[in-house]
Each structure stands twice: as structure tokens, then as C-alpha cells.
C-alpha positions in Angstrom: -0.1 0.0 -0.2 1.3 3.5 -0.9 2.0 6.1 1.6 2.1 9.7 1.5 4.7 10.9 3.3 5.2 13.9 1.9 3.6 16.4 -0.5 4.5 19.8 -2.0 2.7 22.0 -4.6 4.6 24.6 -7.0 2.5 26.8 -8.4 4.1 29.9 -8.3 6.1 29.2 -12.2 4.3 29.3 -15.0 1.5 25.9 -15.9 4.2 23.9 -18.3 6.9 24.1 -15.3 4.3 23.5 -12.1 4.6 20.3 -10.2 3.9 18.4 -7.7 6.3 16.7 -5.4 4.7 13.4 -3.7 7.4 11.6 -1.3 5.9 8.3 -0.6 6.5 4.7 1.1 5.7 1.4 -0.6 6.2 -1.5 0.3 8.8 -0.8 3.0 10.7 1.5 0.4 10.5 5.4 -0.2 10.1 7.1 -3.4 9.7 10.7 -4.9 7.5 11.3 -7.9 7.3 14.1 -9.7 3.7 14.5 -11.6 3.0 17.7 -14.1 -0.2 19.6 -12.5 -1.2 20.6 -16.1 -0.8 18.2 -19.6 1.3 21.8 -20.8 3.9 20.1 -18.0 4.3 16.7 -19.4 6.5 17.2 -21.8 8.9 18.9 -19.6 8.9 16.0 -16.8 9.5 13.9 -19.6 12.7 15.6 -20.1 14.3 14.3 -17.0 13.9 10.8 -18.7 16.2 12.0 -21.7 18.4 13.9 -19.1 19.1 11.2 -17.1 20.3 9.2 -19.8 22.5 12.0 -21.1 24.1 12.6 -18.0 24.8 9.5 -17.6 26.8 8.4 -20.8 28.1 11.9 -20.4 29.6 11.2 -17.1 30.2 7.9 -16.5 32.5 8.0 -13.2 29.2 10.0 -11.4 26.6 8.0 -10.1 23.4 9.4 -11.2 19.9 8.9 -9.6 17.9 6.9 -11.9 14.3 7.9 -12.9 11.6 5.7 -14.3 8.3 6.5 -15.6 4.9 6.2 -13.7 1.5 6.5 -15.0 1.4 10.3 -13.7 5.2 11.2 -14.2 8.2 10.4 -12.9 10.0 8.3 -9.6 13.1 8.5 -7.9 14.1 6.5 -5.4 14.0 8.6 -2.3 18.0 9.7 -0.7 18.0 10.3 2.9 20.0 13.8 3.8 22.9 14.3 6.7 
């Protein structure tokens, strides 16, 4: 079962850049999901996947946080801060 731990809406940008960020736990794993607020923002969120591939290939010695598609947007594994 998916349990939402945190949710933030970014509404101060243009419609293309407005996103919802959700941190949730599912099967004892935490994730961060970026979801466009409007259909105009779908292209911007989709760029996260191509940017991941570009950066991963450009900097092979750097561990880049993986991103995966979800039904609504893009999902990253949660990384705890220090």
C-alpha cells in the first residue's frame, strides 16, 4: 500500500513548469515522484528521462540518481539527507 509522507505543490511558475512533488513509502521503500500539474507540463517532466540518459552517459564515473516513468510522471528513489 502506498503511504504519502510529504506533498508539495509548485504553483508559482508558468503552467508548463508547475509540478506536484510527492514523497511516499511503498513496500518499505521510499520514493519521490514528480507529477505535472497540467497537461502543458507533461513535456517538461518527460525531459527528466532524456536528461538522465544524457548525464549518465556523459559522466560515467558519477552515480546519477535513476528515474523511471510512472502513470502520472517520474519517480526517483528517495535519498535521505545528512
